[in-house]
N, C-alpha and C positions, 0 to 999 in steps of 0.2 A: 296430497294433504301435507300441511306443514307440521313440523315437530311440535308437540304440545308439552307443556310443563304443568305440574300440579301446584295449585295455590292451596296452602294448607288450611286456610280459614282460621276460625277461633271458636271453639266450643263454649268458652267462657262468655263470649258476647254474641253467640248465635250466628256466626258467619260460617256458611257451609263451604266445605272444600270442593274444588272443581278443577277442571282442566282449562288452561288458557295458553295462547301463543306466547313465546318467549319475549316478544317485544312489549307485552303488557306488564312485565316485571321491572321494577326499578333496579338500577345498577347498585351492586353491593360489593365493593372491591375486596372486602375481607373474606368473602366466601370463595370456595374453590372455583365454582363455575362463574363467579362474578355477578350473579343475579340474586335478588331477594327471594324470600320464601312465600310471599303473598303478592298478588297482583296489586297494581296501583290503587284501584278503586277500593278493594277490601282493606288495604293497608291504611288508607285515609279513614275508612269507617272504623277500623280497629283503634287507631290513635284517638279519634273523637270519643269513642266509647271509654277509653282509658281516662281521658280528661274529665268526662262526665262522672265516672266512678270516683275519681280523685276529689272532685268538687263535692260530691255527695258525702264522701268520707269526712271532708273538712267541715261540712255543715253539721254532721252528726258528732262533732267533737272527737275525731280520731277513731270512730267506729269503722269496721270493715266495710268495703264497698258492697252495695246491695246486690249487684249482679255478680254472681260468683258460682263457679262449678262446684260439684261435690268434692272433687279431688283437691281443689284449692282450699275449701273449707276444712278438710281433714288435715292438710299441711298446716294451716293456721292454728288449729286446735292443738296439734302435736307440738308446734313451736311454743305456744303459750304454756303448755304443760311443762316443757323442758325448761323454760325461763323461770317458771314458778318453783321448780324442783331444785334450782341452784341455790346453795346456801350463801347468804351474804358474808363477805369477808369482814373480819374484825379489823378496825383501823389500827395501824401501827402506833404504838405509844410515842408520845412526844419525848424526845431525848433532850434533857436539859443539862447544861454544864453547871458545876457548882459555882457559886458566886466567887469572883476574884477577891483576894484579900489585899489589904494595903501593904505596901512595901515596908512600912515602918513596923509592921507586926512581926516580920522575920527577925530572929535574933542573929546577930553577927557572931561568928566564932571568936572566943577569947584567945588572944595570943598566948601560946604556951611555949615552953622551952623547945619543943619539937619544931615549932615554926621558926624559932631563932636559928636552928641549925641549917635551915634552908635560906639563910640570908645571903645576899650576893657575895660577901667576903668568903663564906664557906664554899660556895660553888666555884669561885676562882681558885681556891686552894686545891680543891679536888681535881679541877681541870689541869692545873700545872703539874700535879703528881703523875698523871697518866702519860 
């Protein structure tokens, strides 16, 4: 007798698990053994059921698919409760800069005797004395 592999089936869509020969399984390079977990016929049936459930959900305006296991329903309700429990964040306040002033509003410093000491003639005299 040939070596048999287990097709896992799908409880969500009513596909029974069974034993099948390895040549009935599609190639799955990312898995260790290189074969998928469902036989080809059940994989096609599973994908069709997913598409029908997605279409039904779109028709119900975003409602959950009608074909659903109890475990999937529990996960969905827990996820909804977790999302509802999250407090919304307050938006960060808009940071505005003060309005720019006109250049003519700035007062220029008045020339004082201290500024005259820094005239170029005074700097030359200091440099020559050093």
